[in-house]
C-alpha positions as CSV (number, residue, x, y, z in Angstrom):
1,M,0.0,0.0,0.0
2,S,1.4,3.4,-0.9
3,T,0.7,6.9,0.5
4,S,1.5,10.3,-0.9
5,R,2.0,13.9,0.2
6,Q,2.5,17.1,-1.8
7,V,6.0,18.4,-2.0
8,I,7.1,21.6,-3.6
9,G,10.6,22.9,-4.5
10,V,11.3,26.6,-4.7
11,D,14.2,28.1,-6.7
12,F,14.0,31.5,-5.1
13,S,14.9,35.0,-6.4
14,S,15.1,38.1,-4.2
15,A,14.0,40.3,-7.1
16,P,11.9,38.2,-9.4
17,T,10.7,39.3,-12.8
18,N,8.9,37.8,-15.8
19,R,12.3,36.9,-17.3
20,K,13.7,35.6,-14.0
21,P,10.7,34.4,-11.9
22,I,10.7,32.4,-8.6
23,T,10.3,28.8,-9.9
24,V,8.2,26.3,-8.0
25,A,8.1,22.6,-8.8
26,V,4.9,20.9,-7.5
27,G,4.5,17.1,-7.2
28,Q,3.7,14.1,-5.1
29,L,6.0,12.1,-2.9
30,I,4.8,8.5,-3.3
31,H,5.8,6.4,-0.3
32,T,6.5,3.0,-1.7
33,R,9.3,0.5,-1.2
34,Q,11.4,2.8,-3.4
35,P,10.0,6.3,-2.8
36,V,9.2,8.3,-5.9
37,Y,8.7,12.0,-6.5
38,R,6.2,12.5,-9.3
39,L,6.5,15.9,-10.8
40,E,3.1,17.4,-11.7
41,T,3.8,21.0,-12.8
42,I,6.3,23.8,-12.5
43,R,4.9,27.3,-11.6
44,E,6.6,30.6,-12.3
45,L,6.0,33.5,-9.9
46,P,7.2,36.9,-11.3
47,T,6.8,38.9,-8.1
48,L,7.3,38.6,-4.3
49,A,3.5,39.3,-4.0
50,A,2.9,36.1,-6.0
51,F,5.2,34.2,-3.7
52,E,3.2,35.5,-0.7
53,Q,0.1,34.2,-2.5
54,L,1.6,30.8,-2.9
55,L,2.4,30.6,0.8
56,A,-1.2,31.6,1.6
57,E,-2.8,28.9,-0.5
58,P,-4.6,26.2,1.5
59,G,-3.4,22.7,1.6
60,D,-0.8,20.5,3.2
61,W,2.7,20.3,1.8
62,L,6.4,19.9,2.5
63,G,8.7,22.4,0.8
64,G,12.4,22.7,-0.1
65,F,13.4,26.4,-0.4
66,D,16.6,27.5,-2.0
67,L,17.5,30.4,0.3
68,P,19.2,30.7,3.7
69,F,16.9,30.3,6.7
70,G,19.6,31.7,9.1
71,Q,22.9,33.4,9.5
72,P,26.1,32.2,11.3
73,R,25.8,32.2,15.1
74,S,29.3,33.8,15.3
75,L,28.2,36.8,13.3
76,I,24.9,37.1,15.2
77,E,26.5,37.0,18.7
78,H,29.3,39.3,17.6
79,E,26.7,41.9,16.5
80,G,24.5,41.4,19.6
81,W,21.5,40.4,17.4
82,P,18.7,38.3,18.8
83,T,19.6,34.7,19.3
84,D,16.1,33.3,19.3
85,W,15.6,32.2,15.7
86,A,12.1,33.7,15.1
87,A,13.1,36.9,16.8
88,F,16.2,37.1,14.7
89,V,14.3,36.5,11.4
90,Q,12.0,39.4,12.2
91,F,14.9,41.6,13.2
92,F,17.0,40.7,10.2
93,C,14.2,41.3,7.7
94,R,13.4,44.7,9.2
95,Q,16.9,46.0,8.7
96,P,17.7,48.1,5.6
97,R,20.0,46.3,3.2
98,E,22.4,49.2,3.4
99,A,22.9,48.7,7.2
100,L,23.3,44.9,6.7
101,R,25.8,45.4,3.9
102,E,27.9,47.7,6.1
103,T,27.8,45.1,8.9
104,F,28.9,42.4,6.5
105,R,31.7,44.5,5.1
106,R,32.9,45.5,8.5
107,W,33.1,41.8,9.5
108,C,35.0,40.9,6.4
109,A,37.4,43.8,6.6
110,A,38.5,42.6,10.1
111,R,39.3,39.1,8.9
112,P,42.4,37.8,7.1
113,V,42.6,37.0,3.4
114,G,41.1,33.5,2.8
115,D,38.9,33.6,5.9
116,K,36.7,36.7,5.3
117,F,33.2,35.2,5.9
118,A,31.5,33.7,8.8
119,W,30.0,30.3,8.1
120,R,27.1,28.2,9.4
121,Q,27.8,24.6,10.4
122,T,25.9,23.4,7.3
123,D,27.4,25.7,4.7
124,K,30.8,24.0,4.1
125,P,29.5,20.4,4.1
126,A,26.9,21.5,1.6
127,G,29.4,23.4,-0.5
128,S,27.1,26.4,-0.5
129,S,28.0,30.1,-0.4
130,P,28.2,31.6,3.1
131,A,24.8,32.8,4.2
132,M,26.1,36.3,4.8
133,R,27.4,36.8,1.2
134,W,25.7,39.8,-0.3
135,T,26.9,39.5,-3.9
136,N,27.7,36.9,-6.5
137,P,25.4,35.2,-5.4
138,P,23.5,37.6,-3.1
139,V,22.2,34.9,-0.8
140,A,21.9,37.3,2.1
141,W,19.3,39.3,0.1
142,M,17.5,36.1,-0.7
143,M,17.1,35.5,3.0
144,H,16.1,39.1,3.5
145,A,13.4,38.9,0.9
146,G,12.1,35.4,1.6
147,I,12.3,34.1,5.1
148,G,10.3,36.8,6.8
149,R,7.4,36.2,4.4
150,M,7.7,32.5,5.1
151,L,7.6,33.0,8.9
152,A,4.6,35.4,8.6
153,A,2.8,32.6,6.6
154,S,2.9,30.4,9.7
155,L,5.0,27.6,8.2
156,A,6.7,25.1,10.4
157,F,10.5,25.0,10.4
158,P,11.8,21.7,11.8
159,A,15.5,22.7,11.5
160,H,14.8,25.7,13.7
161,R,12.4,23.9,16.1
162,H,9.7,26.4,15.2
163,P,6.9,26.5,16.2
164,R,7.5,24.6,19.5
165,R,3.8,23.7,20.0
166,R,2.9,20.1,19.5
167,G,0.6,18.8,16.8
168,R,0.6,18.1,13.1
169,Q,1.9,20.9,10.9
170,Q,0.2,21.4,7.5
171,R,3.0,23.3,5.7
172,I,6.6,22.4,6.5
173,A,9.6,24.3,5.2
174,L,13.2,22.9,4.8
175,E,16.2,24.8,3.5
176,A,17.4,23.3,0.2
177,Y,20.5,23.8,-1.9
178,P,20.3,22.2,-5.4
179,G,24.0,22.6,-6.1
180,F,24.8,20.0,-3.4
181,T,22.9,17.2,-5.3
182,A,24.0,18.4,-8.7
183,R,27.6,18.0,-7.7
184,Q,27.1,14.4,-6.7
185,V,26.7,13.8,-10.5
186,T,29.0,16.4,-12.1
187,R,31.4,19.0,-10.8
188,G,31.0,21.2,-13.9
189,S,28.7,24.2,-14.3
190,Y,25.3,23.2,-15.6
191,K,23.6,26.6,-15.9
192,S,24.0,30.3,-16.5
193,D,21.8,33.4,-16.5
194,T,23.8,34.8,-19.4
195,P,22.5,33.6,-22.8
196,A,25.9,33.6,-24.4
197,S,27.1,31.2,-21.6
198,Q,24.3,28.7,-22.0
199,T,26.5,26.3,-23.9
200,V,26.0,22.7,-25.2
201,D,28.4,21.5,-22.5
202,R,26.2,22.9,-19.8
203,Q,23.1,21.4,-21.4
204,Q,24.9,18.0,-21.5
205,R,25.6,18.3,-17.7
206,R,21.9,19.1,-17.1
207,R,21.2,15.9,-19.1
208,Q,23.6,13.9,-16.8
209,I,22.0,15.4,-13.6
210,L,18.4,14.7,-14.9
211,A,19.3,11.1,-15.9
212,A,20.7,10.5,-12.4
213,M,17.5,12.0,-10.8
214,L,15.3,9.7,-12.9
215,A,17.5,6.6,-12.2
216,G,17.7,7.3,-8.4
217,T,21.5,7.6,-8.6
218,A,21.9,11.3,-7.5
219,G,22.7,10.4,-3.9
220,L,19.1,10.7,-2.7
221,A,16.7,8.1,-1.3
222,V,14.0,9.3,-3.8
223,R,14.0,9.1,-7.6
224,L,12.2,11.4,-10.0
225,E,9.3,10.7,-12.3
226,A,8.6,13.4,-14.9
227,G,6.8,13.4,-18.2
228,P,8.7,14.0,-21.4
229,A,7.5,17.6,-21.8
230,W,8.9,18.6,-18.4
231,R,12.1,16.6,-19.1
232,R,12.6,18.5,-22.3
233,R,12.0,21.9,-20.6
234,M,14.5,21.1,-17.9
235,L,17.1,20.3,-20.5
236,T,16.5,23.4,-22.6
237,D,16.3,25.9,-19.8
238,G,19.8,27.3,-19.9
239,R,19.3,29.2,-16.6
240,G,18.8,25.9,-14.8
241,D,15.8,27.3,-12.8
242,L,13.5,24.5,-13.7
243,L,16.0,21.8,-12.9
244,D,17.0,23.5,-9.6
245,A,13.3,23.7,-8.5
246,V,12.9,20.0,-9.0
247,L,16.2,19.3,-7.2
248,C,14.8,21.3,-4.3
249,S,11.7,19.0,-4.3
250,L,13.8,15.9,-4.4
251,Q,15.9,17.1,-1.5
252,A,12.8,17.8,0.6
253,S,11.4,14.4,-0.4
254,H,14.7,12.7,0.6
255,A,14.4,14.5,4.0
256,A,10.8,13.4,4.4
257,V,11.7,9.7,4.4
258,Q,14.5,10.1,7.0
259,P,14.0,10.0,10.7
260,R,13.6,13.6,12.0
261,F,14.1,14.8,8.4
262,G,17.7,13.7,8.6
263,L,18.6,16.7,10.8
264,P,21.6,16.5,13.2
265,R,20.9,15.6,16.8
266,N,23.2,18.5,17.9
267,L,21.5,20.9,15.5
268,D,21.9,24.6,16.3
269,P,18.3,25.9,15.8
270,L,19.6,29.5,15.2
271,E,21.6,28.4,12.1
272,G,19.5,25.5,10.9
273,W,20.5,22.8,8.3
274,I,20.3,22.2,4.6
275,A,18.1,19.2,3.6
276,A,19.8,16.1,2.3
277,V,23.3,17.2,3.4
278,P,24.6,14.2,5.4
279,V,25.5,14.6,9.1
280,K,29.1,13.7,9.8
């Protein structure tokens, strides 16, 4: 007997547009002997208001979101910022970007070459950019634009032990990072926002990643099922947004079939953890 639950994957943008929307994969995690994520559709949200509308839609789901949910404890404590996660999120998202940028620059200026940034415990194992990075890629601004809206939508955040009340949560959010799973298949670049850099080689790497997702050989406990039209679109999307959204869904699905979502027992709830990154 199999059961299913809706899982979404969100490739987030802090400044979405019609040309570069927030991309949301929607599908069903089928709990069978070999769990399967069955892709149903991919939505494109051109504004942050549309993202808020997504979060307000009724229904139960588990989501993997490609944006930082927290900042490094070392930075937070150094600045005297709130150390309760929900209070920190509200504080962080209220700050002007200019003030945060100055704080980040001041931190980096005081550190030696090669060790400029503060890191969360999950960032280096995931191979992700430091959550405080404000340019190339601007992941700090992704957090600034997204996490406050998610908290206001009353989502549950297991990696941050929020909310603490008991009972079944209808909408559960996990931090995702598609690059971690993509690199289990190929170390080369598979996407670019610049049309001139959307090469045949990058498309071939997307083909390799997609094939591993379909075969269940991408280092996850869940394999992908997707119709031919969506497979073609993931291959031809040179920005990689469609593929990344589905990767986020697969990472959330992988977490869903692990005890406690695969989170570390010694988890720091202020920093959180990225789904599907192994605990060492």
